N, C-alpha and C positions, 0 to 999 in steps of 0.2 A: 242361799235364800233369795227368792225373788222379791226385791225391795224397790219401792218407789222413792221419789224425792221427798224426804221428811219435811213436814211443815211444823215448826214449833207451835206449841199450844199457847193461846192467850192464858193469862194467869188468874185473873180475878173474875170469878163467875158472877155475872150480873144478877140482880134481884128480879129484873123484869125485862122483857123484850116484846116486840110486836108479834114476831113469829119465831118459833124454835123449829129448826130442821134437825131431825134425827137421822144421822147417817152421812158420812163424808165421801161417798162415791160420786160419780158424775151427775146422777139425777139430783142428789142433795145439794151439791156445790153449785150447779147451774141454777137451781131454784133459788138458792141464797143470793147468787149474783144478780138475778133478775129482780128479786124483791128489794135488795139493797139499792139497786139503781132507781127504784121507784120511791126511795126515801124512807123505807120501813127499817125499823131497828131489828136486825136479824142475828140470831145466834145459831151456830151449827155445833152439835155435840156428836162426837164420834168415839165409839168404844175403844178403837185401836188407833190406826194412823189413816190419814187421808188417802183414799184410793188403794189401800193395801189389799183389798180383796178383788172381786171380779173387774172392777173399773180399772185396775192396773194390770190385769192378767189376760185381758181379751186379745183378739187378733189385731186390733187397731184399724179395722175396716170401717169406712164411713160410706155406706152404699145405699142407693135407691133400688138397685137391681135385685130381683129375686125375693122381694119382700112380700109379706101379706098385704093385700091391697088396702086393708084398713090402716096401715102404717104409712102409705105413700104420701098423703098430704103433709104428715108431720115430718117425715124425713126430708122433704123438699125445703121446708122452713128451716130445719136443722142444718142442712148443708149450707144454706145462705148465712146462718149464724157462724158456722165453722169458718167460712171465708173471712169474716171480719174479726174473729176471736183474738188473734194475736194483738192487733191494734187496740181492741177493746180492753183487754186485761193487762196490756203492757208486758207480755211474756210470750214464750214460745210453746206452741202445742204440737208442732211438727205436721200440721195439716197441709196436705198436698193433693191436688186433683190429678192423680196419677192414672186414672182409668182402671176398671176392673173387668176381667174376662172370666166367664164360665166356659171352660173348654169341654168339648163333648167328643168322646171316643166311640160312641155308638149312635146309630140312627134313632134309637129309642130315647136316649138322653137329649139328643138335639131336638126331637119332636116335642119333648116336655118343655124345653127352653122356648121353642117357637110358640107353644101354647101360652106360656106365661107372657111372652111378648105381646101376642095378639089380645089376650084378655086384660092385661094390666098396663104395660108400658105404652102401647099405642094410644089407648084412651086417655091416659094421664099426660100425654105429650112429653114423655121422657126422651132423652137423647139415645136411649138404648137401641141397638140394632143387632141383627144376625149377620155374622161375617163368615167368610170362607177361609180355607187353609192359607191362601196367599197373604191375606191381611193378618192372620194369626202369626205367621212366620215373621212378618215385619214388626209386630208389636211384642212378640215373645220369641226372640231369635234363639237358634241353637237347638231346637227340638229334633229328635231323631225318630219319633213315632208320629204317624199321621193322625190328624184330628178331622172329624166329620164337619166341624164348624164350631162356632162359639157364640154365646150371648155376650155382647160388649156394650159397656156404658162408659163413654170417654170422660164424662165429668163426675164420676164417682171418685172417691178419694180414700186417704188414709191419714192417720195421726198417730202420735206416740203416747200410748196409755201411761207409761211410766213418768212422763213429764207433763202431759196435758192437764190432768185434773189438779195436781198440785199447783200448776201455773194459774189455773182458774181460781183456785182457793186463795192464792196470793192476791190476785186481782180483786176478788170479792172483799178481802180484808182491807185492801187499800181504799176501797169505796165505802168502808164502814162496817162490814160484817165482822162479828167476833167468832172465832173458831177454836173449839176446845177438843183436843185429842186425848186419848186415854181417859175419857170421861163418858162412861156408859149411861144412857137413859134407862132407868129402871121401870118407869111407868108414868102415868098421867094422874093429875088431879082434875076434878070436874066441879062445876058449880052451876046450879039451875039447868042441868042438862047439856052443858057445853064445856069444852076444855077450859081450864083455868091455869094450869101449870104443868111443867115437866119436872119430874123428880129424877135427878141424876145422882150418881154416887158421890158427887162433890157438893150437892146442894140442890135447892129448888129454884126454878126460874118461872115466875108468873108470866103468862102470855095470853094473847087473844086467839092465836091459831097455831097448829102443829102440823108439820109435814113429816110423815114417816117414810124415809127413803132408805130402808134397812136392808135391801137386797135379800140374800138368803135367810136373813134373820127376821124378816118382817112377819112371817106367820107366827113365830114363837112370841114376839112382842104383842101381836094382836090377840093371841089366845089368852094371854094374861088379862086382857081387857074384856074378855068375853065376846070378841069380834071374830067371826069365822073368816079365814082367808085361805082359799084353795091355792096352795103354792107348794111345789116340790123343787128339789135341787138336782141338777145334772152336772157331772164333772167333765170338764173339757181340758185336754192337755195340749201344751204347745212347747216350742223350743226356739232358741235363737242361735244363729251362727256368729262366728267371728266375721270381721269384714271380708267380703267376697266379691270379686268382679265377675259378673255374668252378662252384662249388657242388657239386663231385663229391669225395667222400671215399673211396668204395670203390675198390679196385684192380680193373682190368678188362682182359680180353683179348678182342679182337673181330676184325673183318675186316681183318687185316693190321697190327694195332697192339696194343700193350699199354702200360698206364701205371699209375703209383701216385703218390699224393700224397707229398711230401717234408716233412720237418720245417721246411725253410727256406722253405716256401710255394710252391715250384715243383713240377714233376712230373718223374719219370724216365719216359722214353718209349723204346720199342723196337719192333721187329717181333715179332709174336707167334709167328712160325714159322720165319723164315729165318735161317740161320747159314751160315758158310763153313768148309769143310774144306780146309786147305792140303794138297796132295799132297807128301809127304815120303818119304824112303827107308823109314820105318816103315809108310807106307801100303801098300807092296808086301809087306813082311814080315808084316803082320797082315791082309792082304786077306781071306783065307778066314774068319778069325774075325769080322771086322766086316761081312762081306757081308750077313748077315740084317738087321742094323740099317740098313744102307744101303738095302736093298730096301724095308724097311718105311717109311722116311721120306725117300725120295729127292727128293720135291718140296720138302722143307724144307731141303735141304742143297745149297749151291752149291760144287762142286769148283773149286779154283783151283791152277794151277801157276805158280809165280813164284819170287822170290828166296828164299822160305822153304825151298824144297827145298835150295838150296845152303847156306843158313844152318844148317840142321839137319845137313847132311852134313859141314860143317866142324867142328862141335862133337864132341869126342871121345866115343867110347862106352866106351873103356877108358883108365884113367890110374892112375899110381902115387900112393900116398897122400902122397908128398912132392912131388908136382907140383901146379901150379895146375889146378884142376878146372873143368869147364864152368860150374859154379855161381858161380864167381868171375868168369868171362868175361862172363856175362850175369846181372847182379844182379837185375834186374826185367824180367820178360817183359811187354812192352807193345806188343801188335799195333796196327796202325792200324785205326781204325773204317772200316767199309764204308759210305760215304756214300750210295750208291745205295739200299741197304736201308733206311737211316734216313730218307731222303727219301720213299721209298715209304710207310713207316709214318706219317710226319708228314702226308702228303697224305690218306691214308685217314682218319686221326683227325680232321683238320679238316673233311673232307667229312661225317663222321658227327656231330661235335660242334663246331659253329661257335664255341663259347667258346674253343677252342684256336687260332682263326685268328690272333689277335694275339700268340701266344706268341713269345718271343724265346729262341733257343737259346743257353745259356750255355757249354755244353761238350759235346763228343762224345768217346767213348772205346770201347775194345774190350777184351775179356778172353779168355784161353785156357782153355776148359773141358776138364777131364780126364775122358775118357769111357772106359767099359768096353764090351765087346761086348754085354752085356745091359742096359746103361744103369742098373745098380744098383751102389752103391759096394762097395768092399772094406773091411771093418772086421774085422780078423782077425789071428790068429797066423799065422806062416809056418812050416810044419812042419819044413822042412829046415834051419832055423837057430833053435835054441832062444833065446828071449828077444827075437826080432825080430818086430815087428808092423807092419801096414799099415793106414792110414786114408786112402784115396785113391780116385780114380775116381768122384767123386760125380756126374758126368755132368750138371752144371747144376742139381742138386738140393741142393747141399751147404749153402747158407746157412741155409735153414729147418731142415734136418736137423742142423745143427752141434752144438747143445747135446746132443741125444740121441745123436749119434755119439760125442761126447766122453765121455759117461756110459758107453756100451756099451764103448768102447775101454778106459776105466779099469777096468771090471769084468773084461775079459779079461786085462788086465795083472796085476791083483791076484788073479785066481782066484775072484772073487765070482760068485754066481749071477747070470747076465745078466738085465737087466730085460725084454728081448725075446729071442725066438729068434734067435741069431746066425747060424744056418746059411745063410740067404739071402745073407749078406754074406761068407761064407768065401772065402778066397783059393783054396782047393783046388778049387772048383767048375769052374774052367777047365781042370783037368787030370785030374779023376777020372771022366770019362766022362759027366758031367751034361749037357754040351752046352747051357749056358745061353743063352737067347735073350731078346731084348727082348719084353715083353708090350705089346700095343697100348695106348697111353695117349692122353692128350689134350695 
């Protein structure tokens, strides 16, 4: 079982808090950290364990490179926060500015990277550059197949998902936040058109503001409130090796593979492009909104119809607040890894870098990515319910963005001047005629 460092739950649920954060992934925990540092009384409620879903299952990349341009200002703030995170929380996150390369084996792929560089990296002043085969061999030694070139960002980095978010949670607790695990939020109470309390399975917490950072569960929670949230899930698979000496420290994405060095001496390895989208009832409900994204990246998405359709259909979309909720029925969402995709990645990696031929796979896992139609997160107030906020839909980009997302969310909750323009992340963009679409990325 893929497990993170367990954070013991606080025991006595408070009657009141300034802010209740629903969800103990990186967006929820960094929001709680930021708000607690501002002197607010903050409670986090998590249905399972801290970072037990996608926040502990992702690749661990913290990158500026290849992002949607709407995310670049936020990731730059986020990387600065990653730099100081260990000292700030008094714990280890594993953050390291190792550099990231996108390796290109064809002229077409290199041209796409060059276009992203000209359109996005150069105007934003990123350290990104296009490099040739000689520098590639210096940064990623031991390759036996030629590369046309690479997109390289030397100050991009990595961190350890299994330890980073739990360490942040401990840091937030030391600063005063209260954290409750195995404590599902069933819904909200309102008064005079604004939120007034969170109803959990263990009791009610009166509050002035609520942040829903529920990842793949956010749409179901919102549906019970009568709030529409266009969000689907995508399953991404990964694996880790036992300690292995290759001489490679940089993180790389190449011809069907991606990898990063781990603190434990092994590597996290995955396919650099392929994921699985399970067909569920919501796939039909949201088909029109997600069609542009599907058409843009159909080669990288394998559709699958199986037991997940029935599993989703069985979980309630409506429930009373005195009833057991879906979040208590499924404490931790833990999809099975797709071994054919991982085997394909491993074969390609060994063919390109023989140092990986002797690698021993210690574990395989998968995570459910919460995706929006334009592949950009929602970090926003929800206008129809005063005091209710969303930090969700990170579309596989949330780990690196996490500290910046928490900062922006805290600024929106407190009414501070935002560090970055929040408009690209507003919830209302899906309903105000903006017709948000994904922008061709890497």
